[in-house]
C-alpha positions in Angstrom: 122.8 92.6 82.2 120.7 95.2 80.3 117.0 95.0 81.0 116.1 97.0 77.4 112.1 96.1 78.6 109.6 97.0 81.2 108.3 94.1 82.4 104.7 93.0 83.1 104.1 91.3 86.3 101.8 88.8 87.4 100.8 89.1 91.2 100.6 86.8 93.9 97.6 86.7 96.2 96.8 86.7 99.7 93.0 85.2 100.2 90.6 83.1 102.1 91.2 82.8 105.7 94.3 85.2 105.6 91.4 87.8 104.1 88.5 86.8 105.9 87.3 90.8 104.9 88.1 90.0 100.8 85.7 89.2 98.3 86.0 89.2 94.5 85.9 93.0 93.3 89.7 92.0 92.3 87.7 90.0 89.6 84.7 91.9 88.4 87.1 95.2 88.8 90.1 94.5 87.0 89.3 90.5 85.3 92.1 88.9 87.9 92.5 85.0 88.2 91.6 85.1 91.7 91.9 81.5 93.7 89.0 82.3 95.9 85.8 84.6 96.7 87.5 85.9 99.5 90.8 87.3 97.9 91.4 90.9 99.5 94.9 91.0 98.1 96.7 91.0 94.8 100.3 91.4 95.7 101.4 93.0 92.3 105.0 93.4 93.1 106.3 92.0 95.7 109.5 89.9 97.4 107.5 88.9 100.5 108.9 85.1 101.3 106.1 83.2 99.7 104.4 85.8 98.0 106.6 86.9 95.4 105.0 88.1 91.9 106.7 87.2 88.5 107.3 88.0 85.3 105.4 85.8 82.2 108.2 83.7 82.4 107.2 82.6 86.2 110.6 83.9 87.5 110.0 85.3 90.8 110.8 89.4 91.2 113.2 88.9 93.9 115.5 86.3 91.4 115.2 88.8 88.6 116.7 90.6 91.5 119.0 88.9 92.2 120.5 88.6 89.3 121.3 91.9 88.2 120.6 94.9 91.5 122.0 97.7 89.8 120.4 97.2 86.5 116.9 95.9 87.6 116.8 98.7 91.7 119.1 101.1 90.3 122.3 102.3 91.6 120.9 104.1 93.9 118.3 101.5 96.0 119.8 99.7 99.0 118.6 96.5 99.9 116.4 94.9 101.0 114.3 95.6 98.0 112.5 98.5 99.4 109.0 98.7 98.3 105.4 96.5 98.3 102.8 97.1 95.9 99.2 96.2 96.6 95.8 96.0 95.0 93.2 95.1 97.8 89.5 94.5 97.8 87.3 95.3 101.1 84.0 93.3 101.0 83.6 94.1 104.6 86.0 96.6 107.3 89.9 95.3 107.7 90.8 95.0 111.5 92.1 98.6 113.2 95.7 98.3 112.9 98.8 100.1 113.1 102.5 99.6 112.0 106.0 99.9 113.6 108.6 102.3 112.1 111.9 101.5 111.1 113.7 101.3 114.5 111.0 99.5 116.0 110.4 96.5 113.7 114.3 95.8 113.2 114.6 95.6 116.6 111.5 93.4 117.9 111.1 91.7 114.4 114.0 92.1 112.4 112.4 93.4 109.3 111.7 97.0 107.8 108.7 99.3 109.2 105.7 100.1 107.0 104.8 103.2 106.1 102.0 102.7 103.4 99.6 104.9 101.3 96.2 104.2 99.8 94.9 105.5 96.5 91.1 104.9 96.3 90.2 103.0 93.3 86.4 102.2 94.0 84.6 103.1 96.9 80.6 102.4 98.5 78.3 105.5 98.6 78.8 105.6 102.1 82.3 103.9 102.7 84.3 105.0 105.5 87.9 104.3 106.5 89.7 104.6 110.0 92.3 107.3 109.7 94.4 107.9 112.8 92.3 108.5 116.4 90.3 111.6 117.8 91.9 114.4 118.6 92.8 114.7 122.3 92.7 110.6 122.7 95.6 109.4 124.9 97.3 105.8 124.6 96.5 105.6 128.5 92.8 106.3 127.2 93.6 103.7 124.1 94.9 101.0 126.2 91.8 101.1 128.5 89.6 100.9 125.4 91.8 98.0 124.1 90.5 96.1 126.7 87.0 96.6 126.3 86.9 95.6 122.7 84.2 97.9 120.6 84.9 100.9 123.7 87.9 101.9 120.8 85.4 102.5 118.3 84.8 105.8 120.2 88.4 107.1 120.1 88.5 106.5 116.1 88.5 108.8 113.5 86.1 107.9 110.4 86.8 109.4 107.1 84.3 109.4 104.4 86.2 108.3 100.8 85.6 108.2 97.1 87.2 107.5 94.0 90.1 109.4 93.5 91.0 110.3 97.0 94.7 110.0 98.4 96.0 108.9 101.6 98.8 108.8 103.6 99.6 106.5 106.8 103.0 107.1 108.4 104.3 104.2 110.9 102.6 105.0 114.0 99.1 105.7 112.1 96.1 103.8 113.2 93.9 102.9 110.2 91.4 100.5 108.7 90.3 100.2 105.3 86.3 99.6 105.7 83.6 98.1 104.0 83.4 98.8 100.6 86.9 99.9 99.5 88.9 98.8 96.4 92.0 100.7 96.5 95.7 100.7 95.4 98.2 100.7 97.9 101.9 101.4 98.2 104.0 101.4 100.8 107.6 99.5 102.4 108.1 96.0 102.0 106.8 94.6 105.1 104.5 92.2 106.4 104.4 93.6 110.2 101.0 94.4 111.1 99.8 94.9 114.8 96.3 94.6 115.1 94.4 96.8 117.9 90.6 95.3 117.2 88.9 93.5 114.9 84.8 94.5 114.8 84.8 91.1 117.4 84.7 88.9 114.2 85.0 85.3 114.3 85.8 82.5 112.1 83.6 79.6 110.8 84.8 77.5 114.2 83.9 80.9 116.2 87.5 82.0 117.2 88.8 85.4 117.5 91.4 86.7 115.3 94.7 86.9 117.6 95.1 91.1 118.7 99.0 92.9 119.1 97.9 95.2 122.0 101.2 95.8 123.6 103.1 96.1 120.3 99.7 98.2 118.9 100.4 100.4 121.7 104.6 100.8 121.7 103.6 102.0 118.2 101.1 104.4 117.8 101.7 107.9 117.5 98.7 109.7 119.4 99.7 113.4 118.4 99.0 112.6 114.9 95.8 114.3 113.0 96.4 112.9 109.5 95.1 114.6 106.5 93.8 113.6 102.7 96.8 114.4 100.3 95.7 117.1 97.9 97.4 116.7 94.2 100.0 118.7 92.7 99.9 119.0 89.2 102.8 119.7 86.7 102.4 120.9 83.5 103.2 117.7 81.1 102.3 118.1 77.2 101.8 114.6 77.3 99.7 114.1 79.7 98.1 115.5 83.1 100.3 114.4 85.4 99.3 114.8 89.4 102.3 114.6 92.4 100.3 112.8 94.4 103.4 112.5 97.1 107.0 112.6 97.7 107.8 110.9 100.9 111.4 109.4 102.7 110.4 105.9 101.5 108.7 106.6 97.9 106.8 108.7 95.4 103.7 108.4 93.6 102.2 110.1 90.7 98.8 109.8 88.8 98.7 110.3 85.2 95.5 110.7 82.8 94.9 110.7 79.0 98.7 109.9 78.3 99.5 110.0 74.8 103.0 108.7 73.7 104.3 110.4 77.2 108.3 109.3 76.7 109.7 107.2 79.8 113.7 105.8 80.3 114.9 104.1 83.0 116.4 106.9 85.1 119.8 104.4 86.2 119.3 105.6 89.9 116.0 103.4 91.1 113.2 101.7 89.4 109.8 102.7 88.9 106.5 100.7 89.0 103.6 101.2 86.6 100.1 100.1 87.5 97.5 100.6 85.0 93.8 101.9 86.1 92.9 101.3 82.2 94.1 99.4 79.1 96.6 100.8 77.5 100.3 100.3 75.8 103.9 100.2 75.8 106.2 100.9 72.4 109.5 100.6 72.8 111.5 103.8 71.0 114.4 101.5 69.6 112.4 98.5 67.9 109.0 100.3 68.0 107.2 96.7 69.8 104.1 97.3 71.7 103.4 95.6 75.3 100.3 96.0 76.1 98.6 95.6 79.3 95.5 95.6 80.7 93.1 97.8 83.6 94.6 96.3 87.0 98.1 94.9 85.5 101.2 96.1 87.0 104.6 96.9 84.8 108.1 97.2 86.5 110.3 99.8 84.8 114.0 98.5 85.3 116.4 101.5 86.2 118.6 100.6 83.0 115.0 100.3 80.8 115.6 101.9 77.3 112.9 104.3 76.0 109.4 103.8 75.7 106.1 106.0 75.1 103.4 105.3 77.3 99.7 105.5 75.9 97.0 104.9 78.6 93.6 106.5 80.1 95.1 106.8 83.4 97.8 104.8 85.7 99.2 105.5 88.7 103.6 105.2 89.0 105.9 105.0 92.3 109.1 104.9 92.8 111.4 104.7 95.5 112.7 107.7 97.8 116.4 107.8 96.2 119.3 110.2 96.4 
């Protein structure tokens, strides 16, 4: 089966009680048809059970992949499908959390681990992230502080952010998205999250959200001091191309001022484009044009026919491959 066209994806959403910290930023910034005033996540490319993204005909991404794994995912991409892509709107701050690596997640949860990265799209003037723990903090100190709620705040490393910043969050890194931030997240396809602390937030019935302190302590890397990513500019006559990340799990590029940037399927792996401005793709053979809006995501199958890209700015992710 030849997937000769890029595929516009339509997201699933996490909202309401699942994301009490969410807002309406996905609607106001990108015009998305959010299901609730507290919508925290738009799952742009997802095969998470019950939260599959889909094509224009409503076919779940997982079904499209199952019909032709090599043609869609690529000849060097192994099952299970490796990546999950979200847009996240944090009207309030998210819980302080950490994710396991593959070994722990397989052993304890029978799932993939979770390494991820963020590209900041919008941020309030005083917006901050939790990005690791303070240098010198020990696991024993974390364990003690976690028993006393807000005491853990004294051990957290708060980092100011602005639009355009990129952050890499390997498994084991304590982190939290702060209030007033809208961001792009690329990650391993996993929903395993261990909460250390949720700012003593209560639901309408007065209940605190569950914490997972034992598991969080198991997987936290106290020796890791993360740093923001410095983009690497690569010469390209058709656009400004920045290499943001090249990791063991995924790569990420940012393209700006794109004028007829040539693309073709990589055969070995898929790619996924998320538009930050409106734009279009033009198929080389038929000259058909596929228009997209800011905030839309386009799946580029491994065996996709050649096309050109024109847009103001986009992010393009791909799985690590041999």
